[in-house]
Every structure is written in structure tokens, then in C-alpha cells.
C-alpha positions as CSV (number, residue, x, y, z in Angstrom):
1,M,-103.5,31.7,-151.9
2,V,-100.0,33.1,-151.3
3,I,-98.0,33.7,-154.4
4,K,-94.5,32.7,-153.5
5,D,-93.1,32.4,-157.0
6,A,-94.1,33.7,-160.4
7,T,-91.9,33.2,-163.4
8,F,-92.2,33.6,-167.2
9,T,-92.0,30.2,-168.9
10,I,-92.5,30.6,-172.7
11,S,-94.1,32.6,-175.5
12,S,-95.8,30.3,-178.0
13,P,-97.0,31.0,-181.5
14,S,-99.5,28.2,-181.4
15,V,-101.2,25.8,-179.0
16,D,-99.0,22.8,-180.0
17,K,-95.9,24.8,-178.9
18,C,-97.3,25.4,-175.4
19,P,-95.9,23.6,-172.3
20,E,-96.9,20.0,-171.7
21,P,-100.5,20.1,-170.3
22,K,-99.7,18.5,-166.9
23,L,-100.6,21.5,-164.7
24,P,-103.9,23.5,-164.5
25,E,-103.9,26.8,-166.3
26,Y,-106.0,29.9,-166.4
27,A,-106.2,32.2,-169.5
28,F,-106.7,36.0,-169.3
29,I,-108.1,37.8,-172.3
30,G,-109.9,40.9,-173.2
31,R,-110.2,43.8,-175.7
32,S,-107.0,45.7,-176.3
33,N,-106.1,48.2,-173.5
34,V,-108.6,46.6,-171.0
35,G,-105.9,46.5,-168.3
36,K,-104.9,42.9,-168.7
37,S,-101.2,43.2,-168.0
38,S,-101.8,45.4,-165.0
39,L,-104.3,42.9,-163.5
40,I,-101.8,40.0,-164.0
41,N,-99.1,42.0,-162.3
42,M,-101.4,42.8,-159.4
43,L,-102.6,39.2,-159.0
44,T,-99.0,37.8,-158.9
45,G,-97.5,40.7,-156.9
46,R,-94.9,41.2,-159.6
47,K,-94.8,44.7,-161.1
48,Q,-93.2,43.8,-164.4
49,L,-94.2,40.2,-164.9
50,A,-96.5,41.1,-167.8
51,K,-95.4,44.0,-169.9
52,T,-97.8,46.9,-169.8
53,S,-98.1,49.3,-172.7
54,A,-100.2,52.3,-173.8
55,N,-100.3,50.9,-177.3
56,P,-102.9,48.2,-178.1
57,G,-101.7,44.9,-179.3
58,K,-98.6,44.5,-177.1
59,T,-99.3,40.8,-176.4
60,Q,-98.9,38.9,-179.6
61,L,-98.2,35.3,-178.5
62,I,-99.5,32.8,-175.9
63,N,-97.5,33.7,-172.8
64,H,-97.2,31.2,-170.0
65,F,-96.2,32.1,-166.4
66,L,-95.6,29.4,-163.9
67,I,-97.1,30.2,-160.5
68,N,-95.8,28.5,-157.3
69,E,-94.6,25.7,-159.6
70,Q,-98.3,24.5,-159.4
71,W,-100.3,26.2,-162.1
72,Y,-100.0,28.4,-165.2
73,L,-101.3,31.8,-165.7
74,V,-101.7,32.4,-169.5
75,D,-101.7,35.9,-171.1
76,L,-103.5,35.8,-174.4
77,P,-103.4,38.5,-177.1
78,G,-106.3,41.0,-176.8
79,Y,-109.0,41.0,-179.4
80,G,-110.3,44.2,-181.0
81,Y,-108.4,47.3,-182.1
82,A,-104.6,47.0,-182.5
83,K,-102.2,48.7,-184.8
84,V,-101.4,45.6,-186.7
85,S,-102.3,44.4,-190.2
86,W,-105.5,42.6,-191.0
87,T,-103.4,39.5,-191.7
88,E,-101.9,39.6,-188.3
89,R,-105.3,40.0,-186.6
90,V,-106.6,36.9,-188.5
91,K,-103.5,35.0,-187.3
92,W,-104.1,36.0,-183.7
93,Q,-107.8,35.0,-183.9
94,K,-106.9,31.5,-185.1
95,M,-104.2,31.2,-182.5
96,I,-106.6,32.2,-179.7
97,R,-109.4,30.0,-181.1
98,D,-107.2,27.0,-181.4
99,Y,-105.8,27.4,-177.9
100,L,-109.3,27.8,-176.3
101,L,-110.7,24.8,-178.1
102,K,-107.8,22.4,-177.9
103,R,-106.0,23.2,-174.6
104,E,-107.0,20.2,-172.4
105,N,-105.6,21.6,-169.1
106,M,-107.2,25.0,-169.4
107,M,-109.5,25.3,-166.4
108,T,-111.1,28.8,-166.9
109,V,-110.9,31.8,-169.2
110,F,-111.0,35.1,-167.4
111,V,-112.7,37.5,-169.8
112,L,-111.7,41.1,-168.9
113,V,-114.2,43.9,-169.6
114,D,-113.8,47.6,-168.7
115,V,-116.4,48.6,-166.1
116,R,-116.5,52.1,-167.5
117,H,-118.2,51.1,-170.7
118,E,-121.5,49.7,-171.6
119,P,-121.5,46.1,-172.9
120,Q,-119.5,46.0,-176.1
121,K,-120.6,43.8,-179.0
122,Q,-117.1,42.3,-179.3
123,D,-117.2,41.2,-175.6
124,V,-120.7,39.8,-175.7
125,D,-120.0,38.0,-179.0
126,F,-116.9,36.4,-177.5
127,I,-118.6,35.4,-174.3
128,N,-121.4,33.8,-176.3
129,W,-118.8,32.0,-178.5
130,L,-117.2,30.6,-175.3
131,G,-120.6,29.4,-174.0
132,G,-121.5,27.9,-177.4
133,N,-118.3,25.9,-177.3
134,R,-118.7,24.9,-173.6
135,I,-115.5,26.6,-172.6
136,P,-115.6,27.5,-168.9
137,F,-115.1,31.2,-168.2
138,S,-115.6,34.0,-165.7
139,I,-116.0,37.8,-166.3
140,V,-113.6,40.2,-164.6
141,F,-114.6,43.9,-164.5
142,T,-111.4,46.0,-164.6
143,K,-110.7,49.6,-163.5
144,C,-113.4,49.7,-160.8
145,D,-111.5,52.5,-159.1
146,K,-112.0,54.8,-162.1
147,V,-115.8,55.1,-161.5
148,S,-118.0,55.5,-158.4
149,K,-119.5,52.5,-156.6
150,Q,-122.9,53.4,-158.0
151,Q,-121.6,53.5,-161.6
152,T,-119.9,50.1,-161.0
153,I,-123.2,48.6,-159.8
154,R,-125.1,50.0,-162.8
155,S,-122.5,48.8,-165.2
156,V,-122.5,45.2,-163.8
157,E,-126.3,45.1,-163.7
158,H,-126.3,46.3,-167.4
159,Y,-124.0,43.4,-168.2
160,K,-126.2,40.9,-166.3
161,R,-129.3,42.1,-168.2
162,T,-127.5,41.8,-171.5
163,L,-126.2,38.3,-170.8
164,R,-129.6,37.1,-169.6
165,E,-131.0,37.7,-173.0
166,T,-129.1,34.5,-174.1
167,W,-128.0,32.9,-170.8
168,E,-130.1,31.3,-168.0
169,D,-127.2,31.0,-165.6
170,L,-124.6,33.8,-165.3
171,P,-120.9,33.1,-165.0
172,Q,-118.8,34.0,-162.0
173,L,-118.2,37.8,-161.9
174,F,-115.3,39.6,-160.3
175,L,-114.8,43.3,-159.6
176,T,-111.2,44.4,-159.7
177,S,-108.8,47.4,-159.6
178,A,-105.1,46.8,-160.3
179,D,-104.2,50.0,-158.5
180,Q,-106.1,49.2,-155.3
181,R,-105.6,45.4,-155.5
182,T,-109.4,45.0,-155.4
183,G,-110.6,41.5,-156.3
184,R,-107.2,39.9,-155.9
185,E,-108.1,37.5,-153.0
186,E,-111.4,36.5,-154.7
187,I,-109.7,35.5,-158.0
188,L,-106.9,33.7,-156.3
189,F,-109.3,31.8,-154.0
190,Y,-111.4,30.8,-157.1
191,I,-108.2,29.5,-158.8
192,E,-107.2,27.6,-155.7
193,E,-110.6,25.9,-155.6
194,C,-110.4,25.0,-159.3
195,N,-106.9,23.6,-158.8
196,R,-108.3,21.0,-156.4
197,L,-110.6,19.7,-159.2
198,F,-107.8,19.4,-161.8
199,Q,-106.9,16.1,-163.3
200,A,-104.1,15.9,-165.8
201,P,-105.1,14.8,-169.3
202,E,-104.1,11.3,-170.2
203,K,-101.2,11.1,-172.6
204,Q,-102.2,10.0,-176.1
């Protein structure tokens, strides 16, 4: 897939404020500081499309980006540590949960995990929640350039073993590096294949 156009569309405080669900969309989410904005910028080829920050909790709304006027890339708030109040975190959790459960045109959730760390309880719990609610998802390992190939392999295998404790079939896995553009073609090809299966929800 060639990205010819990528434009910011809207930031929404709730799922009912999101754009009309007539195009397929793909949500990106992960723990704070997992490298989500950098990955989005790498995939779209736009350095400042998603705002990067050293401070966790930069993304606070549901951000839609229209790609090639054909599909939406959705930047969701990160879960986990962020310098915000407990009340704000609860509000984020409800916003994310409502979006994932109710958004009819959402094709896949890309769950980002940092390849440098062992499986984190928050990530595993979130992945299991997605599966329990039959929400389609893939796992994207970020920052693969920060460790050796051997460490990357060990980390991915550790994740596979952990997931197999509760899963018979594993989701699609992607290895990425925003700096080296690793995984870009694989993810965009996957999205392109999913787009072919999309059927717009019927209007109520």
C-alpha cells in the first residue's frame, strides 16, 4: 500500500462523536510511552501526524486520521501510567471501552507492546479482555531496533508462551521499529487485505 494522503480529521471525547462509520478503521493502543505516535508517523510517512511526547498521557481523546480517503487510522489514549488524576484515568477507560465495544466499522485493534520488556500484566489483561469480547486484534512489538535480534526472538517467544496459557490460536504478530521503518510494509499489507473485507454498517 502506498500512502498518498494522511490527514487529521477529528478528536472525539466519546464514540458517539466519532465520524460516521462508513469507512474501515484501525485502532492503535498500548501502554503509555510504548512508541505509539512514532509508529503511526512511520506507517503514514508523516513525521508530525501524531504528536510524540516524552510525557505519558499525551493522547487524551479518540483521534481519527483519514488515510488515502479510504480508511481511518485511530489513535487511542494509552493505558497505564500517566500524570493525570484517577478521575481522568477512569474517564479514559470508559471512553476506550465504549469505542472498542460499539464501533461497528473498527476492523482491528493493533495492541502495541515494548519488545524490551517481559509480558506485562496490563497488556496481557487487556489482550484477554479483547478476546473475551470477540474484538479482533493484532500485537505489534515496538522498538525492535533497541535490542538484539536474539533478544527480540526471546521476547516474542515469551509472549507466545504467556498467551498460550489462555489462547489456542495466537493473533497476528508484527515486529516493528519506527526509526528503521521495520514492519511498515507488513502492517500496511495487512490493512489493505482487511479493507477488502469491509462492509459498511447498515444505517439504523
